[in-house]
PLY file of the C-alpha trace (Angstrom):
ply
format ascii 1.0
element vertex 460
property float x
property float y
property float z
element edge 459
property int vertex1
property int vertex2
end_header
-31.76 -2.65 22.03
-27.99 -2.57 21.55
-25.89 -0.89 24.23
-22.87 0.92 22.84
-19.97 1.46 25.26
-16.62 3.18 25.24
-13.91 0.76 24.22
-11.45 2.07 26.80
-13.40 1.95 30.07
-16.66 0.23 29.00
-18.68 3.26 30.11
-22.09 3.37 28.40
-22.46 5.82 25.51
-26.01 5.13 24.36
-28.53 2.49 23.38
-29.78 2.06 19.84
-32.68 0.13 18.40
-31.98 -3.10 16.53
-33.64 -4.47 13.42
-35.66 -7.67 13.30
-36.47 -9.96 10.37
-39.43 -7.81 9.31
-37.23 -4.73 9.21
-34.67 -6.54 7.07
-37.37 -7.62 4.63
-38.67 -4.06 4.40
-35.17 -2.76 3.67
-34.59 -5.38 0.98
-37.93 -4.63 -0.64
-37.22 -0.89 -0.64
-33.80 -1.45 -2.21
-35.19 -3.81 -4.82
-37.99 -1.40 -5.68
-35.68 1.50 -6.50
-33.21 -0.69 -8.36
-35.89 -2.23 -10.58
-37.21 1.21 -11.52
-34.66 2.25 -14.15
-36.48 5.46 -14.84
-35.75 6.49 -11.27
-32.01 5.88 -11.37
-29.96 8.96 -10.53
-27.78 10.29 -13.31
-24.00 10.28 -12.81
-23.89 14.05 -12.34
-26.58 13.79 -9.66
-24.64 11.10 -7.81
-21.47 13.18 -8.06
-23.26 16.19 -6.60
-24.60 14.12 -3.69
-21.11 12.79 -2.94
-19.64 16.31 -3.06
-22.27 17.55 -0.61
-21.66 14.50 1.58
-17.94 15.25 1.79
-18.73 18.78 2.93
-21.17 17.54 5.57
-18.57 15.11 6.96
-16.02 17.92 7.09
-18.50 19.99 9.07
-18.72 17.23 11.71
-15.02 16.37 11.73
-14.48 16.93 15.46
-17.66 15.09 16.47
-16.87 12.10 14.27
-13.25 11.88 15.40
-14.21 11.91 19.07
-16.89 9.30 18.41
-14.36 7.03 16.67
-12.07 7.36 19.70
-14.86 6.60 22.13
-16.66 3.68 20.47
-13.66 2.18 18.67
-10.74 3.04 20.96
-8.58 4.60 18.26
-6.35 7.38 19.67
-7.81 10.79 18.86
-4.99 11.99 16.57
-5.42 8.86 14.46
-9.21 9.23 14.57
-8.86 12.74 13.14
-6.78 11.29 10.32
-9.49 8.69 9.71
-12.14 11.37 9.26
-9.86 13.28 6.89
-9.36 10.12 4.85
-13.12 9.50 4.82
-13.72 12.95 3.36
-11.11 12.35 0.68
-12.55 8.91 -0.04
-15.98 10.35 -0.78
-14.38 12.85 -3.17
-12.42 9.97 -4.70
-15.65 8.10 -5.49
-17.09 11.18 -7.18
-13.88 11.79 -9.13
-13.70 8.20 -10.32
-17.02 8.55 -12.15
-15.09 10.56 -14.75
-13.07 7.42 -15.54
-15.72 4.70 -15.16
-16.55 3.80 -18.74
-16.93 0.98 -21.21
-14.86 0.33 -24.32
-15.18 -0.30 -28.01
-15.26 -3.92 -29.14
-13.58 -4.22 -32.55
-15.78 -5.37 -35.39
-14.96 -6.08 -39.03
-12.26 -8.56 -38.10
-14.07 -11.31 -40.00
-16.60 -11.31 -42.83
-19.38 -12.08 -40.35
-18.56 -8.93 -38.34
-18.59 -6.43 -41.21
-20.79 -3.32 -40.99
-21.19 -3.57 -37.25
-20.17 -1.35 -34.34
-20.04 -2.60 -30.76
-19.27 -1.00 -27.43
-19.79 -1.72 -23.75
-21.43 0.33 -21.05
-21.19 0.04 -17.27
-24.29 -0.81 -15.26
-24.71 -1.19 -11.49
-24.53 -4.82 -10.42
-27.49 -4.68 -8.05
-28.18 -4.40 -4.35
-25.02 -4.29 -2.22
-24.91 -5.92 1.20
-22.04 -4.41 3.15
-20.84 -5.91 6.43
-18.18 -3.81 8.12
-15.60 -4.02 10.90
-14.86 -2.04 14.06
-11.29 -0.92 13.51
-12.04 1.94 11.09
-15.71 2.55 11.91
-16.10 5.50 9.54
-13.56 5.03 6.76
-14.42 1.38 6.14
-18.06 2.41 5.77
-16.96 4.98 3.21
-15.03 2.32 1.29
-18.11 0.13 1.11
-20.88 2.71 0.68
-19.38 5.55 -1.40
-18.58 3.24 -4.36
-22.15 1.90 -4.23
-23.58 5.43 -4.30
-21.24 6.40 -7.13
-22.12 3.41 -9.30
-25.85 3.55 -8.61
-26.21 0.45 -6.46
-28.65 0.45 -3.54
-26.67 -0.46 -0.43
-27.61 -1.89 2.96
-24.75 -1.44 5.42
-24.33 -3.43 8.62
-21.74 -1.90 10.98
-19.82 -3.80 13.62
-21.94 -4.26 16.72
-19.26 -2.60 18.86
-19.00 0.53 16.68
-22.36 1.34 15.04
-22.55 5.05 15.80
-20.13 6.27 13.14
-22.05 4.29 10.53
-25.43 5.62 11.63
-24.13 9.19 11.55
-22.66 8.62 8.10
-25.89 7.21 6.68
-27.83 10.17 8.14
-25.40 12.52 6.37
-25.86 10.59 3.11
-29.59 11.26 3.30
-28.98 14.90 4.24
-26.80 15.19 1.16
-29.81 14.29 -0.97
-29.70 10.53 -1.58
-33.18 9.00 -1.13
-33.29 6.68 1.87
-33.96 3.47 -0.07
-30.62 3.84 -1.87
-28.60 3.71 1.38
-29.93 1.99 4.49
-28.26 0.98 7.73
-28.97 -2.39 9.32
-28.28 -3.21 12.97
-29.53 -6.79 13.32
-30.80 -8.16 16.58
-29.11 -11.52 15.81
-26.09 -12.69 13.82
-28.41 -14.98 11.87
-30.07 -11.91 10.38
-26.70 -10.63 9.18
-26.20 -13.91 7.36
-29.71 -13.63 5.94
-28.86 -10.21 4.52
-25.63 -11.39 2.91
-27.12 -14.52 1.34
-30.49 -13.18 0.22
-31.06 -13.94 -3.49
-31.80 -10.26 -4.14
-28.22 -9.31 -3.22
-25.94 -8.72 -6.19
-22.74 -7.94 -4.33
-21.42 -8.72 -0.83
-18.75 -6.48 0.65
-17.40 -8.13 3.79
-14.65 -6.89 6.11
-13.93 -9.11 9.09
-12.77 -12.58 10.07
-11.76 -15.10 7.42
-13.89 -17.79 9.03
-17.08 -15.76 8.67
-16.20 -14.19 5.34
-15.43 -17.41 3.52
-18.50 -19.05 5.06
-20.75 -16.27 3.71
-18.97 -16.42 0.36
-19.90 -20.11 0.10
-23.56 -19.29 0.75
-24.03 -16.47 -1.77
-26.85 -16.60 -4.26
-25.84 -17.80 -7.71
-24.41 -14.93 -9.73
-23.68 -12.71 -6.75
-20.17 -11.28 -6.50
-18.22 -10.63 -3.35
-15.22 -8.79 -1.98
-13.71 -10.19 1.19
-11.12 -8.39 3.29
-9.59 -10.48 6.05
-6.35 -10.33 7.97
-2.76 -11.37 7.65
0.34 -11.91 9.75
2.26 -9.17 8.01
6.04 -9.70 7.62
8.74 -7.05 7.46
12.34 -7.85 6.50
15.17 -5.62 7.73
18.31 -5.98 5.63
21.78 -5.16 6.98
21.84 -2.14 4.63
18.74 -0.61 6.28
19.04 2.87 7.77
18.24 2.13 11.41
17.94 5.82 12.23
15.09 6.14 9.75
13.13 2.90 10.08
12.30 2.61 13.79
9.48 5.14 13.72
7.66 3.61 10.72
8.22 0.14 12.15
6.61 1.18 15.44
3.71 2.77 13.58
3.29 -0.43 11.59
3.18 -2.61 14.66
1.25 -0.53 17.18
-1.10 1.73 15.22
-4.59 1.27 16.70
-3.06 -1.22 19.18
-2.22 -3.56 16.31
-5.89 -3.94 15.34
-5.27 -3.55 11.62
-5.44 -6.30 9.00
-1.96 -5.37 7.68
-0.36 -4.61 11.05
3.34 -5.50 11.17
3.64 -8.68 13.24
6.68 -10.70 12.11
9.98 -8.81 11.79
12.91 -10.66 10.20
16.19 -8.88 10.95
19.62 -9.64 9.52
21.86 -11.29 12.09
24.57 -8.61 11.79
22.24 -5.81 12.97
19.61 -7.63 15.00
20.95 -6.53 18.39
21.23 -2.87 17.38
17.80 -2.90 15.75
16.17 -4.64 18.71
17.69 -2.21 21.21
16.43 0.78 19.26
12.97 -0.68 18.72
12.51 -1.62 22.38
13.63 1.82 23.52
10.99 3.47 21.33
8.23 1.02 22.24
8.85 1.63 25.94
8.08 5.32 25.35
4.70 4.69 23.72
1.91 6.28 25.73
-0.91 3.79 26.31
-4.25 4.86 27.72
-7.50 6.70 27.13
-7.85 7.29 23.37
-9.69 10.59 23.76
-6.55 12.18 25.23
-4.48 13.94 22.59
-1.15 12.47 23.72
-2.29 8.81 23.70
-0.46 6.71 21.10
-1.83 3.24 21.86
-5.43 2.73 22.93
-7.42 -0.27 24.11
-8.39 -3.53 22.52
-11.98 -3.42 21.34
-13.28 -5.69 24.17
-11.94 -7.25 27.37
-12.27 -10.65 25.69
-9.84 -9.57 22.98
-7.41 -8.29 25.61
-7.64 -11.69 27.33
-6.87 -13.46 24.07
-3.87 -11.30 23.14
-2.42 -11.64 26.66
-2.77 -15.43 26.45
-0.92 -15.53 23.12
1.96 -13.52 24.60
2.11 -15.85 27.61
2.08 -18.88 25.32
4.99 -17.50 23.28
7.06 -16.83 26.39
6.39 -20.29 27.80
7.44 -21.70 24.45
10.85 -20.04 24.62
10.40 -16.48 23.34
12.22 -13.67 25.12
9.96 -10.90 26.39
11.93 -7.67 26.06
9.18 -5.24 26.96
5.45 -5.16 27.58
3.16 -8.10 28.15
1.50 -6.63 31.24
-2.20 -5.92 31.57
-2.73 -2.22 32.26
-6.52 -2.31 32.53
-9.50 -4.39 31.50
-8.92 -3.48 27.86
-5.33 -2.23 27.55
-2.02 -4.05 27.31
1.53 -2.79 27.36
2.99 -2.68 23.83
5.02 -5.87 23.57
8.21 -6.98 21.83
9.07 -10.68 21.67
12.26 -12.19 20.28
12.58 -15.59 18.62
9.25 -17.17 19.48
8.77 -20.71 18.29
7.52 -21.14 14.75
4.63 -23.03 16.34
3.63 -20.17 18.62
0.38 -18.52 17.61
2.08 -15.14 17.22
4.28 -16.76 14.54
1.43 -18.19 12.49
-1.85 -16.39 13.28
-2.96 -12.78 13.26
-2.66 -11.47 16.82
-4.62 -8.24 16.18
-3.03 -6.69 19.23
-0.06 -4.52 20.30
2.69 -7.11 19.94
5.44 -7.82 17.42
7.92 -10.67 17.16
11.55 -10.40 15.99
13.33 -13.27 14.23
16.96 -13.26 13.09
18.16 -14.42 9.69
21.40 -14.65 7.72
20.24 -15.45 4.20
17.69 -13.19 2.48
16.01 -16.01 0.61
15.53 -17.86 3.90
13.82 -14.80 5.39
11.60 -14.51 2.33
10.70 -18.20 2.53
9.76 -17.83 6.20
7.74 -14.71 5.45
5.89 -16.62 2.72
5.29 -19.76 4.77
1.73 -19.05 5.97
-1.61 -19.54 4.19
-2.34 -15.81 4.59
-0.79 -13.08 2.46
-1.60 -9.39 2.39
0.96 -6.57 2.58
4.67 -6.89 3.39
7.72 -4.65 3.84
11.42 -4.69 3.04
13.71 -2.15 4.70
16.98 -1.77 2.78
19.25 0.85 1.23
20.68 -1.75 -1.15
18.41 -1.50 -4.19
19.23 -5.01 -5.39
18.17 -6.47 -2.04
15.04 -4.33 -1.95
13.93 -5.34 -5.44
14.78 -9.01 -4.94
12.59 -9.09 -1.82
9.82 -7.08 -3.45
9.80 -9.51 -6.38
9.73 -12.64 -4.23
7.56 -11.78 -1.25
4.10 -13.34 -1.51
2.02 -10.23 -0.98
-0.47 -8.09 -2.85
1.70 -5.06 -2.05
5.31 -4.76 -0.92
6.44 -1.54 0.75
10.10 -0.59 0.40
11.20 1.40 3.46
7.58 1.92 4.56
5.54 -0.09 7.05
3.16 -2.86 6.08
0.27 -0.64 7.19
0.82 2.01 4.53
-2.30 2.69 2.51
-3.93 5.38 0.45
-7.62 5.07 -0.28
-7.25 5.05 -4.05
-4.63 2.30 -4.25
-5.49 -1.41 -4.69
-5.86 -3.19 -1.36
-6.30 -6.95 -1.39
-5.61 -10.07 0.58
-4.29 -13.12 -1.22
-5.35 -16.72 -0.62
-7.01 -16.98 2.82
-6.57 -13.23 3.42
-9.23 -12.12 1.02
-10.98 -12.11 -2.31
-11.20 -9.41 -5.01
-9.56 -6.01 -4.70
-10.46 -3.15 -2.38
-9.69 0.52 -2.83
-12.43 2.88 -3.97
-11.78 2.86 -7.75
-11.37 -0.92 -7.76
-14.51 -1.49 -5.71
-16.47 0.70 -8.11
-15.41 -1.53 -11.01
-16.46 -4.63 -9.05
-19.86 -3.08 -8.32
-20.58 -2.64 -12.02
-21.09 -5.07 -14.86
-20.52 -4.55 -18.55
-23.25 -4.68 -21.13
-22.31 -4.87 -24.80
-24.43 -3.04 -27.36
-24.03 -3.96 -31.03
-25.31 -1.91 -33.96
-25.55 -3.20 -37.53
-25.76 -0.88 -40.50
-28.99 -1.66 -42.28
0 1
1 2
2 3
3 4
4 5
5 6
6 7
7 8
8 9
9 10
10 11
11 12
12 13
13 14
14 15
15 16
16 17
17 18
18 19
19 20
20 21
21 22
22 23
23 24
24 25
25 26
26 27
27 28
28 29
29 30
30 31
31 32
32 33
33 34
34 35
35 36
36 37
37 38
38 39
39 40
40 41
41 42
42 43
43 44
44 45
45 46
46 47
47 48
48 49
49 50
50 51
51 52
52 53
53 54
54 55
55 56
56 57
57 58
58 59
59 60
60 61
61 62
62 63
63 64
64 65
65 66
66 67
67 68
68 69
69 70
70 71
71 72
72 73
73 74
74 75
75 76
76 77
77 78
78 79
79 80
80 81
81 82
82 83
83 84
84 85
85 86
86 87
87 88
88 89
89 90
90 91
91 92
92 93
93 94
94 95
95 96
96 97
97 98
98 99
99 100
100 101
101 102
102 103
103 104
104 105
105 106
106 107
107 108
108 109
109 110
110 111
111 112
112 113
113 114
114 115
115 116
116 117
117 118
118 119
119 120
120 121
121 122
122 123
123 124
124 125
125 126
126 127
127 128
128 129
129 130
130 131
131 132
132 133
133 134
134 135
135 136
136 137
137 138
138 139
139 140
140 141
141 142
142 143
143 144
144 145
145 146
146 147
147 148
148 149
149 150
150 151
151 152
152 153
153 154
154 155
155 156
156 157
157 158
158 159
159 160
160 161
161 162
162 163
163 164
164 165
165 166
166 167
167 168
168 169
169 170
170 171
171 172
172 173
173 174
174 175
175 176
176 177
177 178
178 179
179 180
180 181
181 182
182 183
183 184
184 185
185 186
186 187
187 188
188 189
189 190
190 191
191 192
192 193
193 194
194 195
195 196
196 197
197 198
198 199
199 200
200 201
201 202
202 203
203 204
204 205
205 206
206 207
207 208
208 209
209 210
210 211
211 212
212 213
213 214
214 215
215 216
216 217
217 218
218 219
219 220
220 221
221 222
222 223
223 224
224 225
225 226
226 227
227 228
228 229
229 230
230 231
231 232
232 233
233 234
234 235
235 236
236 237
237 238
238 239
239 240
240 241
241 242
242 243
243 244
244 245
245 246
246 247
247 248
248 249
249 250
250 251
251 252
252 253
253 254
254 255
255 256
256 257
257 258
258 259
259 260
260 261
261 262
262 263
263 264
264 265
265 266
266 267
267 268
268 269
269 270
270 271
271 272
272 273
273 274
274 275
275 276
276 277
277 278
278 279
279 280
280 281
281 282
282 283
283 284
284 285
285 286
286 287
287 288
288 289
289 290
290 291
291 292
292 293
293 294
294 295
295 296
296 297
297 298
298 299
299 300
300 301
301 302
302 303
303 304
304 305
305 306
306 307
307 308
308 309
309 310
310 311
311 312
312 313
313 314
314 315
315 316
316 317
317 318
318 319
319 320
320 321
321 322
322 323
323 324
324 325
325 326
326 327
327 328
328 329
329 330
330 331
331 332
332 333
333 334
334 335
335 336
336 337
337 338
338 339
339 340
340 341
341 342
342 343
343 344
344 345
345 346
346 347
347 348
348 349
349 350
350 351
351 352
352 353
353 354
354 355
355 356
356 357
357 358
358 359
359 360
360 361
361 362
362 363
363 364
364 365
365 366
366 367
367 368
368 369
369 370
370 371
371 372
372 373
373 374
374 375
375 376
376 377
377 378
378 379
379 380
380 381
381 382
382 383
383 384
384 385
385 386
386 387
387 388
388 389
389 390
390 391
391 392
392 393
393 394
394 395
395 396
396 397
397 398
398 399
399 400
400 401
401 402
402 403
403 404
404 405
405 406
406 407
407 408
408 409
409 410
410 411
411 412
412 413
413 414
414 415
415 416
416 417
417 418
418 419
419 420
420 421
421 422
422 423
423 424
424 425
425 426
426 427
427 428
428 429
429 430
430 431
431 432
432 433
433 434
434 435
435 436
436 437
437 438
438 439
439 440
440 441
441 442
442 443
443 444
444 445
445 446
446 447
447 448
448 449
449 450
450 451
451 452
452 453
453 454
454 455
455 456
456 457
457 458
458 459
């Protein structure tokens, strides 16, 4: 049995049964059985109808799901409500995208050998999807992994994070209620981590969707069966550059949201802030004043802005990184104190060493670091100096500065006057280099979960 607890105070919520090796084999066999039976594949209009019904069912449980996200995952309730709203829209997005998911004509007649022929491609599901998810968006990440599989006709087995399984289990139950036969979407709560690896690397798996640590993701990627595809979403150490032309009145709020949303437990959370020397004092004063006002506490309370870390162990780690930075010469302007077993004061550090962990590794906690710069290209070079690259920001009113930074920052997406955390569920979302592999976002995932087949006809 797996005990699920509240992230904030570790109070028990419930216990759920776990799956053993025999259960995993049964799930894989069920998924393979329905995928091999082409006559039983659901038509696109049937899959669209199921997704539409699913969106309505999620909407009907909006309050329950939001509260559950706050309890098991620690996300403040207002943000949890937004997550459910996004999940509903994401399911609709998957249904809508089926109108655009199509093959193309391959030109013939371009050589004598190709005369009197017509060729075109169609899209087919790639196979069984193994989806391994993360805790920080326990419903919406599931949607991003499962809804594209449903839309494209891939059987999917979804493993939620062990700390936040309830949102996933509720979602899968709603999928079945919406009319999708059980074998096409199954949850998997393994009793051991070895079984999770067995799922991901089984030769019957056609596609691995993994959201989590780079160490685990790249390891699983190296073990995939030949021919299997994967999409890996890891973390970054997201940089934001603040030019001297930035509107300080307008940027503090988005900067705070970027750094402290979900207590910094976001793969594109703003962590390194490079501020022009001429405005660094003014910017820092304004940022610290706002951070000091952030309300940290129980995420189920409507006025909480920063909730807990997912486990006490994570709180220990983040606190140790802050202490290390201070001992290495960083100035602690606010925060750094432990408020409870799982909560930390939102923290602002100034000029930590480039060797400090907060300067080079993803802290995944409520802390940002400010560094001063004089030359834009130097700030860009420092922002680009790590082996991870995901999303980045440039705050500037000078369009030349904004576009120069956007063009030169090593990132899959650069936000101009928006935080590094900005995302819509239909836009491409991808880590570069060590930060990930392939492209997320519902339409892009749907393309990855399909493969093209060319059909050629010759006039007889």
